[in-house]
C-alpha positions in Angstrom: 4.9 -97.5 -71.6 2.0 -94.6 -71.2 2.3 -90.9 -73.1 4.3 -88.9 -70.4 7.1 -91.2 -70.2 7.4 -91.3 -73.7 7.0 -87.5 -74.3 9.5 -87.0 -71.8 12.1 -89.7 -73.8 11.3 -87.8 -76.9 12.1 -84.5 -75.1 15.7 -86.2 -73.8 16.6 -87.7 -77.8 16.2 -83.9 -78.8 18.5 -82.8 -75.9 21.0 -85.9 -76.6 20.6 -85.7 -80.1 23.3 -83.4 -82.9 22.5 -80.0 -82.9 21.8 -77.1 -85.0 24.3 -74.8 -86.6 24.6 -71.6 -85.0 25.0 -69.2 -87.7 27.4 -67.5 -87.1 25.6 -63.5 -87.3 23.1 -64.6 -85.0 25.6 -63.4 -81.8 26.6 -60.2 -83.4 22.7 -59.3 -84.5 21.1 -60.5 -80.5 24.2 -58.4 -79.1 23.1 -55.3 -81.6 19.6 -55.7 -81.1 19.9 -56.4 -76.8 21.9 -52.4 -76.7 18.9 -50.8 -78.9 16.2 -52.6 -76.1 18.7 -51.4 -73.3 19.8 -47.5 -75.1 15.1 -47.4 -76.2 14.8 -48.3 -72.4 16.6 -46.1 -70.6 15.5 -43.2 -73.4 12.3 -44.2 -72.2 12.7 -44.0 -68.6 14.6 -41.2 -69.1 11.7 -39.3 -70.6 9.8 -40.9 -68.2 11.2 -39.0 -65.2 11.9 -35.4 -67.5 8.3 -35.7 -67.6 6.5 -36.7 -64.0 9.8 -33.5 -62.8 8.7 -31.6 -65.6 4.6 -31.9 -64.4 5.7 -31.5 -60.1 7.2 -28.3 -61.5 3.7 -27.9 -63.3 1.7 -28.3 -60.1 3.9 -26.6 -57.6 3.7 -23.1 -59.2 0.1 -23.6 -60.2 -1.1 -24.3 -56.3 1.5 -21.5 -55.7 0.0 -18.7 -57.7 -3.8 -20.5 -57.3 -3.5 -21.5 -53.5 -6.1 -24.0 -54.0 -6.1 -24.4 -49.9 -7.4 -21.2 -48.9 -10.9 -20.8 -48.7 -12.8 -18.4 -51.9 -14.2 -15.1 -50.3 -18.1 -14.7 -49.8 -19.6 -13.5 -53.1 -22.8 -12.2 -49.9 -22.0 -9.7 -48.2 -23.0 -9.1 -44.5 -26.2 -7.0 -43.6 -25.0 -3.7 -42.6 -26.3 -2.6 -38.9 -26.3 0.2 -36.7 -27.2 2.7 -39.5 
């Protein structure tokens, strides 16, 4: 018998054998933990969207006030001719 066949037989015996008793409070604890995780994920998602929206608003306000797409005026004046 090869080692793979032996391992497969052991797994089959474990699957068919007597199963351990599950504590009654396990379902309640798992449900509570799952709800807590969902609430936390939902809160983090809302916080992320809020921060993203606030950043977009801040960028829009900054861009409308400073207008970075406009070239700044030249610091050097053109030569005066015709005096």
